[in-house]
C-alpha positions as CSV (number, residue, x, y, z in Angstrom):
1,M,-20.6,6.7,9.3
2,K,-17.1,7.2,9.4
3,V,-16.6,6.2,5.8
4,T,-19.4,8.6,4.7
5,T,-17.8,11.3,6.7
6,A,-14.4,10.7,5.3
7,L,-15.7,10.8,1.8
8,G,-17.5,13.9,2.3
9,V,-14.4,15.5,3.6
10,A,-12.3,14.2,0.9
11,I,-14.7,15.5,-1.7
12,G,-14.8,18.8,-0.1
13,L,-11.2,19.3,0.1
14,T,-10.7,18.2,-3.3
15,S,-13.4,20.7,-4.5
16,L,-11.6,23.5,-2.7
17,A,-8.2,22.4,-4.0
18,A,-9.4,22.1,-7.6
19,C,-9.8,26.0,-8.1
20,N,-6.2,26.3,-9.4
21,Q,-5.4,22.9,-10.6
22,S,-5.4,21.3,-13.9
23,A,-7.8,18.4,-14.7
24,E,-5.0,16.0,-14.5
25,E,-3.7,17.3,-11.1
26,Q,-7.4,17.0,-9.9
27,R,-7.6,13.4,-11.2
28,A,-4.3,12.4,-9.3
29,D,-5.4,14.1,-6.2
30,N,-8.6,12.1,-6.3
31,I,-6.7,8.8,-7.0
32,E,-4.6,9.5,-3.8
33,A,-7.6,10.5,-1.8
34,N,-9.5,7.4,-2.7
35,A,-6.5,5.1,-2.0
36,E,-6.1,6.8,1.4
37,M,-9.7,6.2,2.2
38,R,-9.6,2.6,1.3
39,A,-6.3,2.2,3.3
40,D,-7.9,3.9,6.4
41,N,-10.8,1.4,6.0
42,L,-8.5,-1.5,5.9
43,E,-6.7,-0.3,9.0
44,E,-9.9,-0.1,10.9
45,A,-10.8,-3.5,9.9
46,A,-7.4,-4.7,11.1
47,D,-8.1,-3.0,14.5
48,D,-11.3,-5.0,14.7
49,T,-9.9,-8.4,13.8
50,S,-9.4,-11.3,16.3
51,T,-6.1,-12.6,15.2
52,E,-2.7,-11.1,14.9
53,A,-2.1,-12.6,11.5
54,R,-5.3,-11.1,9.9
55,E,-4.4,-7.8,11.5
56,D,-0.9,-7.9,9.9
57,A,-2.4,-9.0,6.6
58,L,-4.9,-6.1,6.5
59,E,-2.3,-3.5,7.7
60,N,0.0,-4.8,4.8
61,Q,-2.8,-4.4,2.4
62,A,-3.3,-1.0,3.6
63,D,0.2,-0.1,2.9
64,L,0.1,-1.5,-0.5
65,T,-3.1,0.4,-1.2
66,R,-1.5,3.7,-0.3
67,E,1.5,3.0,-2.3
68,A,-0.5,2.0,-5.3
69,G,-2.5,5.1,-5.0
70,E,0.7,7.4,-4.8
71,R,2.1,5.5,-8.0
72,N,-1.0,5.8,-10.1
73,A,-1.4,9.5,-9.1
74,D,2.3,10.1,-10.2
75,I,1.6,8.4,-13.4
76,V,-1.3,10.8,-14.1
77,R,0.9,13.7,-13.1
78,D,4.0,12.6,-15.2
79,G,1.6,12.1,-18.3
80,A,0.4,15.6,-17.8
81,D,3.9,17.0,-17.6
82,A,5.0,15.0,-20.7
83,D,1.9,16.6,-22.7
84,G,3.0,20.0,-21.5
85,N,-0.4,20.3,-19.6
86,S,0.9,20.7,-16.1
87,A,-0.3,23.5,-13.9
88,N,3.1,24.1,-12.5
């Protein structure tokens, strides 16, 4: 249920924010939102695990997922800037 609610909120916020954004910016925001949601799910799984080592591994994976999402979103944004298609 939490995942469905989080996905609904992410889609709703993305839709509202999309009014004045380029397609590339929307895509970058979606990449970040999806990575954030996956990372949140990993952290919830870490909280539910029975061993400290598994918890640390899941939390590290969550951090890496967030960082990858940010990097990928930046690549999309930088590509839009290089093409002169940036909304800013």
